[in-house]
VEXBA-662686 format. One record per residue: residue number from 0; residue in three letters; x, y, z of N, C-alpha, C in turn. Coordinates in steps of 0.001 Angstrom, whole numbers. Each point is the difference from the previous one (the first is absolute). Layout:
BEGIN
n->NUM&res->ALA&n.u->X&n.v->Y&n.w->Z&ca.u->X&ca.v->Y&ca.w->Z&c.u->X&c.v->Y&c.w->Z .
...
END
This chain:
BEGIN
n->0&res->MET&n.u->71907&n.v->177657&n.w->167530&ca.u->-934&ca.v->936&ca.w->357&c.u->-461&c.v->55&c.w->1377 .
n->1&res->GLU&n.u->761&n.v->-1117&n.w->700&ca.u->-658&ca.v->-297&ca.w->1744&c.u->-1707&c.v->-549&c.w->-221 .
n->2&res->LEU&n.u->-169&n.v->-599&n.w->-847&ca.u->-1352&ca.v->-898&ca.w->820&c.u->-34&c.v->-1024&c.w->620 .
n->3&res->VAL&n.u->-858&n.v->888&n.w->958&ca.u->-435&ca.v->-943&ca.w->1338&c.u->-1594&c.v->-1071&c.w->-409 .
n->4&res->LEU&n.u->384&n.v->-1338&n.w->171&ca.u->-681&ca.v->-973&ca.w->-15&c.u->-787&c.v->322&c.w->1358 .
n->5&res->PRO&n.u->-596&n.v->-747&n.w->285&ca.u->-808&ca.v->-747&ca.w->868&c.u->467&c.v->-1379&c.w->84 .
n->6&res->PRO&n.u->305&n.v->-448&n.w->1309&ca.u->1313&ca.v->-1435&ca.w->141&c.u->-365&c.v->-1152&c.w->-865 .
n->7&res->ASP&n.u->-1674&n.v->-274&n.w->337&ca.u->-683&ca.v->-766&ca.w->-765&c.u->-181&c.v->-243&c.w->-1104 .
n->8&res->LEU&n.u->547&n.v->1385&n.w->-921&ca.u->-268&ca.v->-133&ca.w->-1373&c.u->1096&c.v->289&c.w->-1253 .
n->9&res->GLY&n.u->301&n.v->-676&n.w->-634&ca.u->815&ca.v->298&ca.w->-1192&c.u->-373&c.v->61&c.w->-1099 .
n->10&res->LEU&n.u->868&n.v->538&n.w->-791&ca.u->-198&ca.v->62&ca.w->-1219&c.u->878&c.v->-1256&c.w->-890 .
n->11&res->ALA&n.u->-1363&n.v->183&n.w->-1168&ca.u->271&ca.v->-1875&ca.w->-387&c.u->848&c.v->-191&c.w->-1392 .
n->12&res->TRP&n.u->-526&n.v->1445&n.w->-957&ca.u->894&ca.v->922&ca.w->-1093&c.u->-1184&c.v->446&c.w->-135 .
n->13&res->ALA&n.u->558&n.v->1312&n.w->-1338&ca.u->-60&ca.v->651&ca.w->-748&c.u->131&c.v->-575&c.w->-1784 .
n->14&res->SER&n.u->-1004&n.v->1105&n.w->-202&ca.u->-44&ca.v->-654&ca.w->-1635&c.u->-724&c.v->1434&c.w->-908 .
n->15&res->PRO&n.u->253&n.v->278&n.w->-1574&ca.u->-935&ca.v->772&ca.w->-253&c.u->-1582&c.v->-647&c.w->-132 .
n->16&res->ALA&n.u->-708&n.v->1106&n.w->-163&ca.u->-1025&ca.v->-625&ca.w->248&c.u->-671&c.v->-387&c.w->-1013 .
n->17&res->TRP&n.u->234&n.v->-1441&n.w->-663&ca.u->-748&ca.v->-684&ca.w->-1165&c.u->-178&c.v->1269&c.w->-1193 .
n->18&res->CYS&n.u->-1588&n.v->-322&n.w->298&ca.u->-774&ca.v->324&ca.w->-1523&c.u->-647&c.v->1638&c.w->740 .
n->19&res->GLU&n.u->834&n.v->548&n.w->1010&ca.u->-534&ca.v->1024&ca.w->805&c.u->1271&c.v->938&c.w->184 .
n->20&res->ASP&n.u->-440&n.v->1325&n.w->-180&ca.u->944&ca.v->845&ca.w->580&c.u->633&c.v->-53&c.w->1276 .
n->21&res->GLY&n.u->1203&n.v->-208&n.w->528&ca.u->285&ca.v->583&ca.w->1319&c.u->730&c.v->-1488&c.w->-11 .
n->22&res->VAL&n.u->503&n.v->238&n.w->2137&ca.u->929&ca.v->-1244&ca.w->-225&c.u->-646&c.v->-1179&c.w->1319 .
n->23&res->ALA&n.u->-141&n.v->-1233&n.w->-376&ca.u->-594&ca.v->-1017&ca.w->1256&c.u->805&c.v->-105&c.w->1267 .
n->24&res->LEU&n.u->-639&n.v->-105&n.w->833&ca.u->1165&ca.v->-421&ca.w->1186&c.u->-1055&c.v->-745&c.w->697 .
n->25&res->MET&n.u->618&n.v->-1019&n.w->181&ca.u->-582&ca.v->-1444&ca.w->894&c.u->-147&c.v->111&c.w->1702 .
n->26&res->PHE&n.u->20&n.v->175&n.w->566&ca.u->164&ca.v->475&ca.w->1455&c.u->-571&c.v->-1674&c.w->1045 .
n->27&res->GLN&n.u->1138&n.v->-932&n.w->398&ca.u->-1067&ca.v->-779&ca.w->1213&c.u->550&c.v->134&c.w->1314 .
n->28&res->ARG&n.u->-819&n.v->-596&n.w->446&ca.u->-57&ca.v->-740&ca.w->1365&c.u->-272&c.v->-1450&c.w->237 .
n->29&res->LEU&n.u->1205&n.v->-732&n.w->1478&ca.u->460&ca.v->-1555&ca.w->-367&c.u->-890&c.v->137&c.w->1583 .
n->30&res->VAL&n.u->-1197&n.v->-700&n.w->-173&ca.u->-511&ca.v->-412&ca.w->882&c.u->36&c.v->-1144&c.w->449 .
n->31&res->SER&n.u->512&n.v->-547&n.w->1843&ca.u->222&ca.v->-1560&ca.w->346&c.u->-1027&c.v->-97&c.w->819 .
n->32&res->ALA&n.u->-658&n.v->658&n.w->283&ca.u->-1226&ca.v->-863&ca.w->979&c.u->-1278&c.v->614&c.w->-488 .
n->33&res->PRO&n.u->-1270&n.v->-1089&n.w->13&ca.u->156&ca.v->-1287&ca.w->220&c.u->671&c.v->-571&c.w->-381 .
n->34&res->ARG&n.u->395&n.v->-40&n.w->-1407&ca.u->646&ca.v->-377&ca.w->-790&c.u->373&c.v->879&c.w->-1067 .
n->35&res->PHE&n.u->1286&n.v->-751&n.w->-368&ca.u->503&ca.v->826&ca.w->-1021&c.u->-414&c.v->473&c.w->-851 .
n->36&res->GLU&n.u->191&n.v->1313&n.w->-1114&ca.u->-943&ca.v->573&ca.w->-735&c.u->882&c.v->500&c.w->-226 .
n->37&res->VAL&n.u->189&n.v->1216&n.w->-1746&ca.u->127&ca.v->1042&ca.w->-186&c.u->-904&c.v->790&c.w->-1017 .
n->38&res->ARG&n.u->-235&n.v->1262&n.w->619&ca.u->-982&ca.v->846&ca.w->-17&c.u->318&c.v->1496&c.w->-784 .
n->39&res->GLN&n.u->26&n.v->-4&n.w->-1242&ca.u->646&ca.v->738&ca.w->-1155&c.u->-970&c.v->1463&c.w->-326 .
n->40&res->GLN&n.u->660&n.v->732&n.w->-802&ca.u->-1038&ca.v->1527&ca.w->-75&c.u->842&c.v->190&c.w->-703 .
n->41&res->MET&n.u->-482&n.v->-60&n.w->-1540&ca.u->404&ca.v->1037&ca.w->-990&c.u->-554&c.v->1645&c.w->25 .
n->42&res->LEU&n.u->960&n.v->850&n.w->-688&ca.u->108&ca.v->1055&ca.w->416&c.u->228&c.v->272&c.w->-1397 .
n->43&res->ARG&n.u->-786&n.v->1603&n.w->-1035&ca.u->667&ca.v->42&ca.w->-1056&c.u->97&c.v->2212&c.w->-51 .
n->44&res->LEU&n.u->1130&n.v->598&n.w->-346&ca.u->274&ca.v->322&ca.w->502&c.u->150&c.v->961&c.w->-1511 .
n->45&res->THR&n.u->-478&n.v->1376&n.w->-384&ca.u->39&ca.v->529&ca.w->-1424&c.u->676&c.v->1331&c.w->96 .
n->46&res->SER&n.u->279&n.v->689&n.w->-1107&ca.u->423&ca.v->1199&ca.w->328&c.u->-480&c.v->723&c.w->-1571 .
n->47&res->THR&n.u->-173&n.v->1528&n.w->428&ca.u->-444&ca.v->734&ca.w->-1269&c.u->1051&c.v->679&c.w->-879 .
n->48&res->LEU&n.u->1110&n.v->-46&n.w->1332&ca.u->1861&ca.v->725&ca.w->-1094&c.u->555&c.v->-1017&c.w->-1260 .
n->49&res->ASP&n.u->276&n.v->304&n.w->-1093&ca.u->549&ca.v->-878&ca.w->-1686&c.u->1426&c.v->-372&c.w->923 .
n->50&res->ASP&n.u->941&n.v->1135&n.w->688&ca.u->998&ca.v->-690&ca.w->132&c.u->622&c.v->-1056&c.w->1514 .
n->51&res->PRO&n.u->-9&n.v->-964&n.w->-458&ca.u->256&ca.v->-1604&ca.w->232&c.u->170&c.v->51&c.w->1509 .
n->52&res->ASP&n.u->1366&n.v->798&n.w->192&ca.u->822&ca.v->630&ca.w->1201&c.u->-451&c.v->844&c.w->1356 .
n->53&res->GLN&n.u->-1528&n.v->1109&n.w->-553&ca.u->-495&ca.v->717&ca.w->200&c.u->-1427&c.v->-870&c.w->673 .
n->54&res->ALA&n.u->-573&n.v->-1036&n.w->-825&ca.u->-822&ca.v->-434&ca.w->341&c.u->700&c.v->-1214&c.w->800 .
n->55&res->ALA&n.u->722&n.v->-294&n.w->133&ca.u->-81&ca.v->-1219&ca.w->984&c.u->807&c.v->877&c.w->1289 .
n->56&res->GLU&n.u->239&n.v->1325&n.w->49&ca.u->-53&ca.v->577&ca.w->1638&c.u->-1077&c.v->168&c.w->775 .
n->57&res->GLU&n.u->-637&n.v->451&n.w->-1441&ca.u->-1893&ca.v->799&ca.w->468&c.u->-730&c.v->-1564&c.w->665 .
n->58&res->MET&n.u->567&n.v->-957&n.w->-668&ca.u->-844&ca.v->-1236&ca.w->700&c.u->575&c.v->-302&c.w->1129 .
n->59&res->ALA&n.u->1282&n.v->-54&n.w->-75&ca.u->841&ca.v->-382&ca.w->1580&c.u->-668&c.v->704&c.w->1122 .
n->60&res->GLN&n.u->213&n.v->955&n.w->-337&ca.u->-284&ca.v->1253&ca.w->922&c.u->-1792&c.v->458&c.w->361 .
n->61&res->ARG&n.u->-1243&n.v->-372&n.w->-583&ca.u->-843&ca.v->-641&ca.w->291&c.u->-534&c.v->-1018&c.w->716 .
n->62&res->LEU&n.u->960&n.v->-1148&n.w->-429&ca.u->-67&ca.v->-1204&ca.w->845&c.u->228&c.v->42&c.w->1103 .
n->63&res->LEU&n.u->1448&n.v->822&n.w->586&ca.u->820&ca.v->836&ca.w->1220&c.u->-1458&c.v->548&c.w->632 .
n->64&res->SER&n.u->-106&n.v->832&n.w->-447&ca.u->-859&ca.v->1129&ca.w->584&c.u->-1273&c.v->-425&c.w->15 .
n->65&res->THR&n.u->-507&n.v->-1386&n.w->337&ca.u->-1355&ca.v->-873&ca.w->420&c.u->140&c.v->-900&c.w->798 .
n->66&res->SER&n.u->-639&n.v->-261&n.w->1352&ca.u->680&ca.v->-1019&ca.w->704&c.u->-296&c.v->-1108&c.w->-245 .
n->67&res->PRO&n.u->483&n.v->-973&n.w->-144&ca.u->-233&ca.v->-1318&ca.w->-159&c.u->-1111&c.v->-1037&c.w->230 .
n->68&res->ASP&n.u->-970&n.v->1174&n.w->1030&ca.u->-1229&ca.v->-1201&ca.w->12&c.u->-785&c.v->1139&c.w->-438 .
n->69&res->ASP&n.u->115&n.v->1092&n.w->-1138&ca.u->-936&ca.v->228&ca.w->-1171&c.u->454&c.v->-34&c.w->-1083 .
n->70&res->TRP&n.u->865&n.v->-757&n.w->-110&ca.u->837&ca.v->-680&ca.w->-1412&c.u->-1391&c.v->-556&c.w->-1041 .
n->71&res->VAL&n.u->-416&n.v->-1136&n.w->885&ca.u->-1027&ca.v->-660&ca.w->-838&c.u->-994&c.v->1125&c.w->-316 .
n->72&res->ASP&n.u->-1083&n.v->906&n.w->398&ca.u->-505&ca.v->1235&ca.w->-460&c.u->584&c.v->870&c.w->-1135 .
n->73&res->SER&n.u->864&n.v->-194&n.w->199&ca.u->885&ca.v->858&ca.w->-586&c.u->132&c.v->-540&c.w->-1565 .
n->74&res->PHE&n.u->1057&n.v->-882&n.w->386&ca.u->794&ca.v->-354&ca.w->-1640&c.u->-572&c.v->-1141&c.w->-298 .
n->75&res->GLY&n.u->-1294&n.v->-1438&n.w->778&ca.u->154&ca.v->-1109&ca.w->-147&c.u->-1382&c.v->-262&c.w->-963 .
n->76&res->LEU&n.u->533&n.v->-1732&n.w->-510&ca.u->-727&ca.v->-517&ca.w->-1219&c.u->-658&c.v->-759&c.w->608 .
n->77&res->HIS&n.u->-865&n.v->337&n.w->-372&ca.u->-1200&ca.v->-1552&ca.w->906&c.u->-589&c.v->-935&c.w->-1265 .
n->78&res->PRO&n.u->-173&n.v->-815&n.w->13&ca.u->-763&ca.v->-1030&ca.w->-673&c.u->-1435&c.v->393&c.w->-496 .
n->79&res->ALA&n.u->-157&n.v->-319&n.w->-1146&ca.u->-1190&ca.v->305&ca.w->-760&c.u->-860&c.v->-286&c.w->914 .
END
């Protein structure tokens, strides 16, 4: 699907969203200065479509049509 991520942002993993609807995606940045650390952000994508293939396509298109800078505001999971 030609997903282009910022060079310092990587997809760490994807899985069903456990006890919730949708799919959970974990993206991470590896930061080396001033000290090495990993910064992570989990996103959750959902769909109202019943067909799994159509739902996956719809969620992927929403992610791809949103700038990575806006992913957290649109799909981000924030700690309670």
